ZAZADO-134973 format. One record per residue: residue in one letter; residue number from 1; x, y, z of N, C-alpha, C in turn. Coordinates in Angstrom, 2 decimals. Layout:
R   residuo   num    n.east   n.north      n.up   ca.east   ca.north     ca.up    c.east   c.north      c.up
R         A   NUM         X         Y         Z         X          Y         Z         X         Y         Z
...
***
This chain:
R   residuo   num    n.east   n.north      n.up   ca.east   ca.north     ca.up    c.east   c.north      c.up
R         M     1     -1.72     -7.23    -16.72     -1.36      -6.99    -15.32     -0.35     -8.05    -14.87
R         S     2      0.73     -7.59    -14.21      1.70      -8.53    -13.68      1.15     -9.16    -12.40
R         L     3      1.78    -10.25    -11.97      1.34     -10.90    -10.73      1.45     -9.95     -9.54
R         A     4      2.41     -9.03     -9.60      2.60      -8.08     -8.50      1.40     -7.15     -8.36
R         G     5      0.63     -7.00     -9.43     -0.52      -6.11     -9.38     -1.80     -6.79     -8.94
R         L     6     -1.74     -8.08     -8.67     -2.94      -8.83     -8.29     -3.20     -8.77     -6.79
R         S     7     -4.48     -8.78     -6.43     -4.87      -8.98     -5.04     -5.59    -10.33     -4.96
R         V     8     -5.17    -11.17     -4.01     -5.67     -12.54     -3.92     -6.09    -12.85     -2.49
R         M     9     -7.26    -13.46     -2.34     -7.70     -13.96     -1.03     -7.71    -15.48     -1.07
R         V    10     -7.14    -16.10     -0.05     -7.14     -17.56      0.09     -8.21    -17.94      1.11
R         V    11     -9.16    -18.77      0.69    -10.22     -19.25      1.58    -10.00    -20.74      1.79
R         E    12     -9.47    -21.08      2.96     -9.03     -22.46      3.25     -9.15    -22.70      4.75
R         D    13     -9.83    -23.79      5.14    -10.04     -24.04      6.57     -8.83    -24.68      7.25
R         H    14     -7.99    -25.38      6.50     -6.82     -26.05      7.08     -5.70    -25.03      7.25
R         G    15     -5.32    -24.78      8.50     -4.35     -23.73      8.79     -3.03    -23.89      8.06
R         F    16     -2.46    -25.09      8.08     -1.16     -25.31      7.44     -1.25    -25.07      5.94
R         Q    17     -2.30    -25.61      5.32     -2.44     -25.46      3.87     -2.69    -24.00      3.49
R         R    18     -3.43    -23.28      4.34     -3.66     -21.86      4.07     -2.35    -21.08      4.15
R         R    19     -1.55    -21.35      5.18     -0.27     -20.66      5.31      0.67    -21.01      4.16
R         M    20      0.64    -22.26      3.72      1.48     -22.67      2.60      1.07    -21.94      1.32
R         A    21     -0.24    -21.82      1.10     -0.71     -21.11     -0.09     -0.27    -19.65     -0.06
R         L    22     -0.39    -19.03      1.10      0.02     -17.63      1.24      1.52    -17.48      1.01
R         R    23      2.30    -18.45      1.50      3.76     -18.41      1.31      4.10    -18.51     -0.17
R         L    24      3.45    -19.44     -0.88      3.71     -19.60     -2.31      3.34    -18.34     -3.08
R         L    25      2.20    -17.74     -2.74      1.76     -16.53     -3.42      2.70    -15.36     -3.14
R         T    26      3.23    -15.31     -1.92      4.21     -14.27     -1.58      5.48    -14.45     -2.40
R         E    27      5.94    -15.69     -2.52      7.14     -15.97     -3.32      6.92    -15.62     -4.79
R         M    28      5.68    -15.71     -5.25      5.36     -15.37     -6.64      5.28    -13.86     -6.85
R         G    29      5.29    -13.10     -5.76      5.28     -11.65     -5.88      3.89    -11.04     -5.95
R         I    30      2.87    -11.78     -5.49      1.51     -11.24     -5.49      1.46     -9.98     -4.63
R         G    31      0.82     -8.94     -5.13      0.86      -7.65     -4.47      0.11     -7.57     -3.16
R         V    32     -1.14     -8.00     -3.13     -1.98      -7.88     -1.94     -2.57     -9.24     -1.61
R         L    33     -2.37     -9.70     -0.37     -2.87     -11.00      0.05     -3.78    -10.86      1.26
R         S    34     -4.82    -11.69      1.30     -5.68     -11.77      2.47     -6.10    -13.22      2.63
R         E    35     -6.71    -13.53      3.77     -7.05     -14.93      4.04     -8.31    -15.03      4.87
R         A    36     -8.95    -16.20      4.78    -10.12     -16.51      5.60    -10.13    -18.01      5.84
R         S    37    -10.58    -18.41      7.03    -10.53     -19.82      7.40    -11.81    -20.58      7.06
R         D    38    -12.84    -19.87      6.62    -14.07     -20.54      6.21    -14.91    -19.59      5.38
R         G    39    -15.99    -20.13      4.81    -16.82     -19.34      3.92    -17.50    -18.17      4.61
R         H    40    -17.99    -18.38      5.84    -18.70     -17.32      6.55    -17.79    -16.12      6.83
R         S    41    -16.59    -16.39      7.35    -15.67     -15.29      7.64    -15.21    -14.61      6.36
R         A    42    -15.06    -15.38      5.29    -14.67     -14.79      4.01    -15.74    -13.83      3.51
R         L    43    -17.00    -14.22      3.63    -18.09     -13.34      3.19    -18.12    -12.06      4.01
R         Q    44    -17.84    -12.16      5.32    -17.80     -10.97      6.16    -16.68    -10.03      5.72
R         L    45    -15.51    -10.60      5.47    -14.38      -9.78      5.04    -14.65     -9.13      3.69
R         L    46    -15.19     -9.91      2.76    -15.46      -9.38      1.43    -16.54     -8.31      1.47
R         G    47    -17.55     -8.52      2.32    -18.63      -7.55      2.40    -18.22     -6.23      3.01
R         S    48    -17.20     -6.25      3.88    -16.75      -5.03      4.54    -15.57     -4.37      3.84
R         S    49    -15.02     -5.05      2.84    -13.84      -4.52      2.15    -14.23     -3.43      1.16
R         L    50    -13.39     -2.43      1.06    -13.63      -1.35      0.10    -13.16     -1.71     -1.30
R         Q    51    -12.34     -2.75     -1.40    -11.79      -3.16     -2.69    -12.08     -4.63     -2.94
R         T    52    -12.64     -4.92     -4.11    -12.93      -6.31     -4.48    -11.64     -7.02     -4.87
R         P    53    -11.35     -8.19     -4.29    -10.14      -8.93     -4.69    -10.19     -9.30     -6.17
R         D    54     -9.02     -9.37     -6.77     -8.97      -9.82     -8.16     -9.31    -11.30     -8.24
R         V    55     -8.76    -12.09     -7.31     -8.92     -13.55     -7.38     -9.18    -14.13     -5.99
R         L    56    -10.11    -15.08     -5.92    -10.29     -15.89     -4.73     -9.77    -17.29     -5.02
R         V    57     -8.90    -17.80     -4.15     -8.47     -19.20     -4.23     -9.28    -19.95     -3.19
R         I    58    -10.17    -20.83     -3.64    -11.20     -21.40     -2.78    -11.02    -22.91     -2.61
R         D    59    -10.95    -23.33     -1.35    -10.99     -24.76     -1.04    -12.45    -25.21     -1.07
R         L    60    -12.71    -26.39     -1.57    -14.09     -26.86     -1.67    -14.60    -27.51     -0.40
R         D    61    -13.78    -28.32      0.23    -14.23     -29.15      1.36    -14.00    -28.42      2.67
R         M    62    -14.90    -27.46      2.99    -14.78     -26.69      4.22    -16.00    -26.94      5.10
R         P    63    -15.83    -26.92      6.42    -16.97     -27.12      7.32    -17.86    -25.88      7.37
R         G    64    -19.11    -26.08      7.76    -20.03     -24.96      7.91    -20.63    -24.52      6.60
R         M    65    -19.82    -23.98      5.73    -20.23     -23.57      4.39    -19.19    -24.10      3.42
R         D    66    -19.57    -25.08      2.62    -18.58     -25.65      1.71    -18.31    -24.69      0.55
R         G    67    -17.28    -25.02     -0.22    -16.85     -24.14     -1.29    -17.89    -23.90     -2.35
R         I    68    -18.73    -24.89     -2.62    -19.77     -24.73     -3.63    -20.79    -23.69     -3.20
R         E    69    -21.24    -23.79     -1.95    -22.19     -22.79     -1.44    -21.55    -21.41     -1.41
R         F    70    -20.29    -21.36     -1.00    -19.58     -20.08     -0.93    -19.48    -19.44     -2.31
R         I    71    -19.18    -20.23     -3.33    -19.09     -19.72     -4.70    -20.42    -19.10     -5.12
R         G    72    -21.53    -19.75     -4.73    -22.84     -19.21     -5.06    -23.06    -17.83     -4.46
R         H    73    -22.67    -17.64     -3.19    -22.80     -16.33     -2.54    -21.91    -15.29     -3.21
R         V    74    -20.69    -15.68     -3.53    -19.76     -14.75     -4.18    -20.32    -14.27     -5.51
R         A    75    -20.87    -15.19     -6.28    -21.43     -14.83     -7.59    -22.63    -13.92     -7.44
R         Q    76    -23.52    -14.27     -6.53    -24.76     -13.51     -6.37    -24.48    -12.09     -5.91
R         R    77    -23.49    -11.91     -5.04    -23.18     -10.59     -4.49    -22.02     -9.91     -5.21
R         R    78    -21.49    -10.58     -6.22    -20.42     -10.02     -7.06    -19.24     -9.54     -6.20
R         L    79    -18.69    -10.47     -5.41    -17.67     -10.13     -4.42    -16.25    -10.37     -4.90
R         A    80    -16.06    -10.88     -6.10    -14.71     -11.10     -6.62    -14.76    -11.06     -8.14
R         R    81    -13.60    -10.77     -8.73    -13.53     -10.70    -10.19    -13.32    -12.07    -10.82
R         A    82    -12.61    -12.96    -10.11    -12.33     -14.28    -10.67    -12.05    -15.25     -9.52
R         V    83    -12.14    -16.55     -9.81    -11.89     -17.56     -8.79    -10.98    -18.65     -9.33
R         V    84    -10.26    -19.26     -8.39     -9.50     -20.49     -8.65    -10.02    -21.53     -7.67
R         V    85    -10.42    -22.67     -8.17    -10.94     -23.75     -7.34     -9.78    -24.68     -6.97
R         A    86     -9.56    -24.89     -5.67     -8.46     -25.74     -5.21     -9.00    -26.81     -4.29
R         S    87     -8.58    -28.04     -4.50     -9.06     -29.13     -3.65     -8.24    -30.38     -3.86
R         A    88     -8.31    -31.28     -2.87     -7.69     -32.59     -3.01     -8.69    -33.61     -3.53
R         L    89     -9.88    -33.16     -3.89    -10.91     -34.06     -4.40    -10.57    -34.53     -5.80
R         D    90    -11.35    -35.49     -6.27    -11.12     -36.08     -7.58    -11.13    -35.01     -8.68
R         P    91    -10.19    -35.07     -9.64    -10.13     -34.07    -10.72    -11.44    -33.94    -11.48
R         A    92    -12.17    -35.04    -11.66    -13.45     -34.96    -12.37    -14.44    -34.09    -11.61
R         L    93    -14.40    -34.18    -10.27    -15.28     -33.35     -9.46    -14.86    -31.89     -9.54
R         L    94    -13.56    -31.64     -9.57    -13.08     -30.27     -9.72    -13.60    -29.66    -11.01
R         N    95    -13.56    -30.42    -12.08    -14.05     -29.91    -13.37    -15.55    -29.62    -13.31
R         T    96    -16.29    -30.46    -12.59    -17.73     -30.24    -12.44    -18.00    -28.93    -11.71
R         V    97    -17.27    -28.69    -10.63    -17.44     -27.47     -9.86    -17.02    -26.26    -10.68
R         Q    98    -15.98    -26.41    -11.47    -15.53     -25.32    -12.33    -16.63    -24.95    -13.32
R         T    99    -17.28    -25.94    -13.89    -18.40     -25.68    -14.81    -19.54    -24.99    -14.08
R         M   100    -19.81    -25.43    -12.86    -20.87     -24.83    -12.06    -20.60    -23.37    -11.79
R         A   101    -19.36    -23.03    -11.44    -19.00     -21.65    -11.14    -19.22    -20.76    -12.37
R         R   102    -18.87    -21.29    -13.53    -19.10     -20.52    -14.77    -20.59    -20.33    -15.01
R         A   103    -21.39    -21.34    -14.67    -22.84     -21.22    -14.82    -23.39    -20.12    -13.92
R         Y   104    -22.74    -19.90    -12.78    -23.14     -18.82    -11.89    -22.77    -17.45    -12.45
R         G   105    -21.93    -17.41    -13.47    -21.51     -16.14    -14.03    -20.16    -15.67    -13.54
R         L   106    -19.40    -16.55    -12.89    -18.07     -16.19    -12.40    -17.00    -16.48    -13.45
R         R   107    -16.00    -15.64    -13.49    -14.82     -15.96    -14.29    -14.02    -17.01    -13.52
R         V   108    -13.71    -18.10    -14.15    -12.95     -19.17    -13.51    -11.60    -19.29    -14.20
R         L   109    -10.54    -19.03    -13.46     -9.20     -19.12    -14.04     -8.76    -20.56    -14.20
R         G   110     -9.32    -21.45    -13.38     -8.97     -22.86    -13.49     -9.18    -23.57    -12.17
R         S   111     -8.99    -24.87    -12.19     -9.04     -25.67    -10.97     -7.66    -26.26    -10.72
R         V   112     -7.28    -26.32     -9.46     -5.94     -26.78     -9.07     -6.08    -27.92     -8.08
R         E   113     -5.48    -29.05     -8.41     -5.51     -30.19     -7.50     -4.45    -30.02     -6.42
R         K   114     -4.82    -30.23     -5.17     -3.84     -30.16     -4.08     -2.93    -31.38     -4.12
R         P   115     -1.71    -31.25     -3.59     -1.15     -30.08     -2.91     -0.78    -28.97     -3.90
R         L   116     -0.96    -27.73     -3.44     -0.63     -26.58     -4.28      0.88    -26.46     -4.44
R         T   117      1.27    -26.01     -5.61      2.68     -25.72     -5.87      2.77    -24.36     -6.54
R         R   118      3.96    -23.83     -6.56      4.15     -22.53     -7.20      3.83    -22.60     -8.69
R         D   119      4.24    -23.69     -9.34      3.97     -23.84    -10.77      2.48    -23.90    -11.06
R         K   120      1.74    -24.64    -10.24      0.29     -24.76    -10.46     -0.40    -23.40    -10.31
R         L   121     -0.04    -22.66     -9.28     -0.66     -21.36     -9.05     -0.28    -20.36    -10.13
R         T   122      0.99    -20.40    -10.53      1.43     -19.49    -11.60      0.66    -19.75    -12.89
R         A   123      0.44    -21.02    -13.19     -0.24     -21.38    -14.44     -1.65    -20.81    -14.50
R         V   124     -2.37    -20.83    -13.39     -3.75     -20.33    -13.42     -3.81    -18.81    -13.28
R         L   125     -2.96    -18.24    -12.44     -3.04     -16.80    -12.20     -2.55    -15.97    -13.38
R         T   126     -1.66    -16.52    -14.18     -1.20     -15.77    -15.36     -2.30    -15.65    -16.40
R         G   127     -3.38    -16.40    -16.25     -4.51     -16.27    -17.18     -5.50    -15.20    -16.78
R         Y   128     -5.18    -14.43    -15.73     -6.13     -13.43    -15.23     -6.46    -12.37    -16.27
R         D   129     -5.45    -11.82    -16.91     -5.69     -10.77    -17.90     -6.54    -11.26    -19.05
R         D   130     -6.26    -12.48    -19.53     -7.05     -13.03    -20.63     -8.51    -13.19    -20.22
R         A   131     -8.74    -13.59    -18.98    -10.12     -13.77    -18.52    -10.86    -12.45    -18.47
R         L   132    -10.16    -11.38    -18.08    -10.81     -10.08    -17.99    -11.08     -9.49    -19.37
R         H   133    -10.19     -9.76    -20.31    -10.37      -9.18    -21.63    -11.34     -9.97    -22.49
R         A   134    -11.66    -11.19    -22.06    -12.68     -11.96    -22.77    -14.03    -11.29    -22.56
R         R   135    -15.00    -11.61    -23.42    -16.33     -11.03    -23.28    -16.90    -11.36    -21.91
R         D   136    -17.33    -10.36    -21.18    -17.87     -10.57    -19.84    -19.14    -11.39    -19.90
R         V   137    -19.20    -12.46    -19.11    -20.44     -13.23    -19.03    -21.42    -12.57    -18.08
R         D   138    -20.93    -11.62    -17.27    -21.83     -10.99    -16.32    -22.05     -9.51    -16.63
R         E   139    -21.80     -9.11    -17.87    -21.98      -7.72    -18.21    -23.45     -7.33    -18.11
R         V   140    -23.70     -6.07    -17.76    -25.05      -5.59    -17.61    -25.69     -5.43    -18.98
R         V   141    -26.90     -5.97    -19.13    -27.62      -5.92    -20.40    -28.96     -5.25    -20.15
R         E   142    -29.31     -4.29    -21.00    -30.59      -3.62    -20.87    -31.68     -4.52    -21.45
R         V   143    -32.74     -4.75    -20.67    -33.85      -5.57    -21.14    -35.16     -4.82    -20.88
R         S   144    -36.19     -5.21    -21.62    -37.50      -4.59    -21.47    -38.52     -5.64    -21.07
R         L   145    -39.63     -5.18    -20.51    -40.69      -6.10    -20.10    -41.27     -6.87    -21.29
R         P   146    -41.55     -6.22    -22.43    -42.05      -6.99    -23.58    -41.06     -8.07    -24.03
R         A   147    -39.76     -7.76    -23.95    -38.75      -8.74    -24.36    -38.76     -9.94    -23.42
R         I   148    -38.95     -9.69    -22.13    -39.00     -10.79    -21.16    -40.24    -11.65    -21.39
R         R   149    -41.38    -11.01    -21.63    -42.61     -11.77    -21.90    -42.42    -12.66    -23.13
R         E   150    -41.81    -12.10    -24.16    -41.57     -12.87    -25.38    -40.61    -14.02    -25.12
R         A   151    -39.59    -13.77    -24.29    -38.62     -14.82    -23.98    -39.29    -15.99    -23.26
R         L   152    -40.22    -15.68    -22.36    -40.94     -16.75    -21.66    -41.84    -17.52    -22.62
R         E   153    -42.52    -16.80    -23.50    -43.44     -17.45    -24.44    -42.69    -18.35    -25.42
R         R   154    -41.48    -17.96    -25.79    -40.72     -18.70    -26.80    -39.69    -19.66    -26.18
R         D   155    -39.78    -19.87    -24.89    -38.87     -20.79    -24.19    -37.40    -20.40    -24.35
R         Q   156    -37.14    -19.09    -24.41    -35.76     -18.63    -24.48    -35.11    -18.61    -23.09
R         I   157    -35.93    -18.52    -22.05    -35.41     -18.62    -20.68    -35.45    -20.09    -20.30
R         T   158    -34.28    -20.65    -20.11    -34.16     -22.10    -19.94    -33.36    -22.44    -18.67
R         P   159    -33.53    -23.65    -18.15    -32.73     -24.05    -16.99    -31.34    -24.53    -17.39
R         W   160    -30.33    -24.01    -16.73    -28.98     -24.56    -16.80    -28.78    -25.29    -15.48
R         F   161    -28.29    -26.51    -15.55    -28.28     -27.36    -14.37    -26.91    -27.41    -13.71
R         Q   162    -26.93    -27.07    -12.42    -25.73     -27.12    -11.58    -25.79    -28.38    -10.73
R         P   163    -24.79    -29.26    -10.82    -24.85     -30.51    -10.06    -24.66    -30.29     -8.56
R         Q   164    -25.37    -31.06     -7.78    -25.16     -31.14     -6.34    -24.46    -32.47     -6.09
R         V   165    -23.26    -32.42     -5.57    -22.39     -33.59     -5.52    -22.22    -34.10     -4.10
R         D   166    -22.23    -35.42     -3.94    -21.92     -36.07     -2.67    -20.40    -36.09     -2.53
R         F   167    -19.86    -35.33     -1.56    -18.41     -35.23     -1.42    -17.78    -36.58     -1.05
R         A   168    -18.57    -37.47     -0.47    -18.01     -38.76     -0.04    -17.56    -39.61     -1.22
R         N   169    -18.30    -39.53     -2.33    -17.94     -40.37     -3.48    -17.83    -39.61     -4.80
R         G   170    -18.10    -38.30     -4.77    -17.97     -37.50     -5.98    -19.09    -37.67     -6.98
R         K   171    -20.17    -38.37     -6.58    -21.26     -38.63     -7.51    -22.36    -37.57     -7.37
R         P   172    -22.95    -37.14     -8.50    -24.07     -36.18     -8.42    -25.31    -36.84     -7.85
R         V   173    -26.00    -36.14     -6.96    -27.23     -36.67     -6.36    -28.44    -35.80     -6.70
R         A   174    -28.19    -34.59     -7.16    -29.27     -33.68     -7.51    -28.72    -32.61     -8.44
R         V   175    -29.62    -31.84     -9.02    -29.21     -30.70     -9.82    -30.06    -29.49     -9.43
R         E   176    -29.45    -28.33     -9.50    -30.16     -27.08     -9.26    -30.39    -26.40    -10.60
R         A   177    -31.62    -26.01    -10.86    -31.97     -25.37    -12.13    -31.76    -23.86    -12.01
R         L   178    -30.85    -23.32    -12.81    -30.55     -21.90    -12.81    -31.13    -21.27    -14.08
R         A   179    -31.83    -20.17    -13.93    -32.48     -19.52    -15.08    -31.46    -18.78    -15.93
R         R   180    -31.41    -19.10    -17.20    -30.56     -18.40    -18.16    -31.38    -18.06    -19.40
R         W   181    -31.23    -16.84    -19.85    -31.96     -16.37    -21.03    -31.02    -16.45    -22.23
R         V   182    -31.30    -17.38    -23.12    -30.48     -17.56    -24.31    -31.18    -16.87    -25.48
R         R   183    -30.63    -15.77    -25.93    -31.24     -15.01    -27.00    -31.01    -15.69    -28.36
R         P   184    -31.82    -15.33    -29.36    -31.67     -15.94    -30.69    -30.28    -15.79    -31.29
R         D   185    -29.55    -14.72    -30.90    -28.20     -14.52    -31.43    -27.16    -15.36    -30.68
R         G   186    -27.61    -16.15    -29.70    -26.71     -17.02    -28.95    -26.16    -16.41    -27.68
R         N   187    -26.33    -15.11    -27.48    -25.84     -14.46    -26.27    -26.69    -14.88    -25.07
R         V   188    -26.03    -15.03    -23.92    -26.70     -15.47    -22.71    -26.87    -14.28    -21.76
R         V   189    -28.10    -14.09    -21.29    -28.41     -13.03    -20.33    -28.55    -13.68    -18.96
R         L   190    -27.78    -13.20    -17.99    -27.81     -13.77    -16.65    -28.96    -13.18    -15.83
R         P   191    -29.38    -13.88    -14.76    -30.54     -13.44    -13.97    -30.44    -12.02    -13.43
R         L   192    -29.23    -11.58    -13.08    -29.10     -10.25    -12.50    -29.61     -9.17    -13.45
R         N   193    -29.74     -9.50    -14.74    -30.21      -8.53    -15.72    -31.71     -8.58    -15.96
R         F   194    -32.38     -9.65    -15.55    -33.82      -9.72    -15.81    -34.68    -10.09    -14.61
R         I   195    -34.11    -10.73    -13.59    -34.91     -11.11    -12.43    -35.50     -9.89    -11.70
R         P   196    -34.73     -8.80    -11.48    -35.33      -7.65    -10.79    -36.57     -7.11    -11.49
R         L   197    -36.55     -7.05    -12.83    -37.71      -6.56    -13.57    -38.88     -7.55    -13.46
R         I   198    -38.57     -8.83    -13.51    -39.62      -9.85    -13.36    -40.28     -9.72    -11.99
R         E   199    -39.49     -9.48    -10.95    -40.05      -9.35     -9.61    -40.90     -8.09     -9.48
R         S   200    -40.40     -6.99    -10.02    -41.12      -5.72     -9.88    -42.40     -5.68    -10.70
R         E   201    -42.47     -6.47    -11.77    -43.64      -6.45    -12.65    -44.60     -7.62    -12.39
R         G   202    -44.36     -8.36    -11.31    -45.30      -9.41    -10.94    -45.26    -10.65    -11.80
R         L   203    -44.11    -10.94    -12.41    -44.00     -12.12    -13.28    -43.27    -13.28    -12.61
R         V   204    -43.07    -13.18    -11.29    -42.33     -14.23    -10.59    -43.04    -15.57    -10.72
R         G   205    -44.36    -15.57    -10.56    -45.11     -16.82    -10.67    -44.98    -17.45    -12.04
R         A   206    -45.05    -16.62    -13.07    -44.93     -17.14    -14.44    -43.55    -17.73    -14.68
R         L   207    -42.50    -17.05    -14.18    -41.14     -17.57    -14.35    -40.96    -18.89    -13.60
R         T   208    -41.46    -18.95    -12.36    -41.30     -20.18    -11.57    -42.02    -21.35    -12.22
R         D   209    -43.26    -21.12    -12.69    -43.99     -22.18    -13.39    -43.23    -22.64    -14.62
R         H   210    -42.68    -21.68    -15.35    -41.93     -21.97    -16.58    -40.69    -22.80    -16.28
R         M   211    -39.93    -22.38    -15.27    -38.70     -23.09    -14.92    -39.01    -24.49    -14.38
R         L   212    -40.05    -24.59    -13.55    -40.42     -25.88    -12.98    -40.85    -26.85    -14.08
R         T   213    -41.63    -26.37    -15.02    -42.09     -27.23    -16.12    -40.91    -27.76    -16.92
R         Q   214    -39.99    -26.88    -17.28    -38.84     -27.31    -18.09    -37.92    -28.23    -17.30
R         A   215    -37.70    -27.92    -16.03    -36.82     -28.76    -15.21    -37.41    -30.16    -15.06
R         C   216    -38.73    -30.24    -14.87    -39.38     -31.55    -14.74    -39.30    -32.34    -16.05
R         R   217    -39.40    -31.64    -17.17    -39.26     -32.33    -18.46    -37.88    -32.96    -18.59
R         W   218    -36.86    -32.21    -18.20    -35.50     -32.76    -18.26    -35.35    -33.93    -17.30
R         K   219    -35.90    -33.77    -16.10    -35.80     -34.86    -15.12    -36.43    -36.13    -15.66
R         R   220    -37.58    -36.01    -16.30    -38.25     -37.18    -16.85    -37.40    -37.83    -17.94
R         R   221    -36.76    -37.03    -18.77    -35.87     -37.58    -19.81    -34.73    -38.36    -19.18
R         W   222    -34.16    -37.79    -18.13    -33.05     -38.48    -17.46    -33.51    -39.80    -16.85
R         E   223    -34.70    -39.79    -16.26    -35.22     -41.02    -15.65    -35.38    -42.12    -16.70
R         L   224    -35.85    -41.74    -17.88    -36.03     -42.72    -18.94    -34.69    -43.31    -19.40
R         Q   225    -33.60    -42.57    -19.10    -32.26     -43.05    -19.44    -31.58    -43.70    -18.24
R         G   226    -32.32    -43.87    -17.15    -31.77     -44.53    -15.97    -31.02    -43.63    -15.01
R         L   227    -31.18    -42.31    -15.15    -30.48     -41.36    -14.28    -31.49    -40.73    -13.33
R         W   228    -31.33    -40.99    -12.04    -32.28     -40.51    -11.04    -31.64    -39.41    -10.20
R         L   229    -32.07    -38.19    -10.42    -31.55     -37.04     -9.70    -32.72    -36.18     -9.21
R         K   230    -32.61    -35.70     -8.00    -33.59     -34.72     -7.54    -33.33    -33.39     -8.25
R         V   231    -34.37    -32.58     -8.38    -34.25     -31.29     -9.05    -34.63    -30.18     -8.07
R         A   232    -33.78    -29.16     -7.97    -34.04     -28.03     -7.07    -34.29    -26.77     -7.89
R         I   233    -35.29    -26.01     -7.48    -35.64     -24.75     -8.13    -35.56    -23.63     -7.11
R         N   234    -34.87    -22.54     -7.45    -34.85     -21.37     -6.58    -36.14    -20.58     -6.78
R         V   235    -36.79    -20.21     -5.69    -38.03     -19.43     -5.79    -37.90    -18.14     -4.99
R         S   236    -38.55    -17.12     -5.48    -38.55     -15.82     -4.81    -39.43    -15.86     -3.56
R         P   237    -39.09    -15.09     -2.52    -39.96     -15.02     -1.33    -41.38    -14.58     -1.67
R         Q   238    -41.55    -13.88     -2.79    -42.89     -13.45     -3.19    -43.83    -14.64     -3.37
R         I   239    -43.27    -15.79     -3.76    -44.08     -16.98     -4.01    -44.76    -17.47     -2.74
R         L   240    -44.12    -17.23     -1.59    -44.63     -17.77     -0.33    -45.99    -17.21      0.03
R         S   241    -46.34    -16.05     -0.51    -47.65     -15.45     -0.21    -48.76    -15.97     -1.12
R         D   242    -48.40    -16.81     -2.10    -49.37     -17.36     -3.03    -49.90    -18.69     -2.47
R         E   243    -51.14    -18.69     -2.00    -51.70     -19.88     -1.36    -51.95    -21.01     -2.35
R         T   244    -51.99    -20.69     -3.63    -52.26     -21.72     -4.65    -50.99    -22.35     -5.19
R         A   245    -49.82    -21.82     -4.79    -48.56     -22.25     -5.41    -48.27    -23.73     -5.19
R         A   246    -48.43    -24.22     -3.96    -48.06     -25.61     -3.67    -48.86    -26.60     -4.52
R         D   247    -50.17    -26.39     -4.60    -51.00     -27.28     -5.41    -50.62    -27.18     -6.89
R         R   248    -50.33    -25.98     -7.33    -49.98     -25.79     -8.74    -48.67    -26.49     -9.08
R         Y   249    -47.71    -26.41     -8.18    -46.42     -27.04     -8.45    -46.53    -28.56     -8.45
R         Q   250    -47.36    -29.10     -7.56    -47.57     -30.55     -7.58    -48.22    -30.98     -8.89
R         R   251    -49.17    -30.18     -9.36    -49.84     -30.51    -10.61    -48.86    -30.48    -11.78
R         I   252    -47.98    -29.48    -11.81    -46.99     -29.39    -12.89    -46.10    -30.62    -12.90
R         A   253    -45.64    -31.02    -11.71    -44.77     -32.20    -11.62    -45.49    -33.44    -12.13
R         H   254    -46.73    -33.63    -11.69    -47.50     -34.80    -12.12    -47.72    -34.78    -13.64
R         E   255    -48.00    -33.60    -14.19    -48.24     -33.49    -15.63    -47.02    -33.88    -16.44
R         Q   256    -45.83    -33.66    -15.87    -44.59     -34.00    -16.57    -44.11    -35.41    -16.22
R         G   257    -44.91    -36.15    -15.44    -44.55     -37.52    -15.10    -43.49    -37.63    -14.03
R         V   258    -43.39    -36.62    -13.16    -42.35     -36.58    -12.13    -42.99    -36.66    -10.75
R         D   259    -42.37    -37.38     -9.84    -42.82     -37.45     -8.46    -42.51    -36.12     -7.77
R         P   260    -43.51    -35.40     -7.25    -43.25     -34.11     -6.60    -42.25    -34.20     -5.46
R         R   261    -42.12    -35.39     -4.85    -41.16     -35.54     -3.75    -39.72    -35.43     -4.22
R         D   262    -39.50    -35.53     -5.52    -38.16     -35.40     -6.08    -37.85    -33.98     -6.54
R         V   263    -38.78    -33.06     -6.26    -38.60     -31.66     -6.64    -38.46    -30.82     -5.38
R         I   264    -37.39    -30.05     -5.29    -37.11     -29.24     -4.11    -37.24    -27.77     -4.48
R         L   265    -38.01    -27.02     -3.70    -38.12     -25.58     -3.89    -37.29    -24.89     -2.83
R         W   266    -36.31    -24.12     -3.27    -35.42     -23.42     -2.35    -35.80    -21.95     -2.30
R         R   267    -36.03    -21.47     -1.09    -36.30     -20.04     -0.93    -34.99    -19.29     -1.10
R         S   268    -34.97    -18.37     -2.03    -33.75     -17.62     -2.32    -34.04    -16.14     -2.19
R         P   269    -33.06    -15.34     -1.69    -33.26     -13.89     -1.66    -33.55    -13.33     -3.04
R         R   270    -32.99    -13.98     -4.03    -33.26     -13.60     -5.42    -33.04    -14.82     -6.28
R         A   271    -34.00    -15.12     -7.16    -33.87     -16.30     -8.01    -32.63    -16.20     -8.86
R         R   272    -32.02    -17.38     -9.16    -30.76     -17.38     -9.90    -30.94    -18.08    -11.23
***
């Protein structure tokens, strides 16, 4: 696909920088352009649009909903085909966010350090076709309940850790544990392919216990190496009706040698 065939949305809170990005993309011959000044308005536009943009160019440091949170929503709702991360933040932090976006299951064309230039944008956008023709990380995979039970028993469903970064200094302060099913053949199954079945078959508690146990084990290893990070686990709303859950989670943390106060349970519409 030529650049003229691409549709691109720029999500940037700074008016001048947003207009500059749109001007550069227009000069490059991008076919369809749209814009949003923050994450909330971008989600509204994407949710009401009949056509999914090919690429989102996302600023990280936005008020209200920062770029990292926005990327999570985009991935969960499958609102774009690919993303470009743009920011004036430290390049090391950009690379961290780029890795995080891939962990969410998004195609990432690259990260671009501000100020944006035509050459920088051209370099990442010309990789769009290659990204689409690569093996999809979010392709739909058929799974069965026995296979999921076996995956839990054999520790094939494991936490992949997404860093939570302090924007003031670029240092990680916590990690979010994302469930990924790594099959014996090395292929990775994303949550969208197995979480719905787990929820419908009443295995949410088993998955949460499993993820919490593994995440606490990793946290303890990091502590022994002098790395102190809080750990966050996404939990299904179904868990909230389980009166025994809180005591059980505290017990799991204690059994793994972790202070329960360093473990955060996030209520999520769907576990990730």
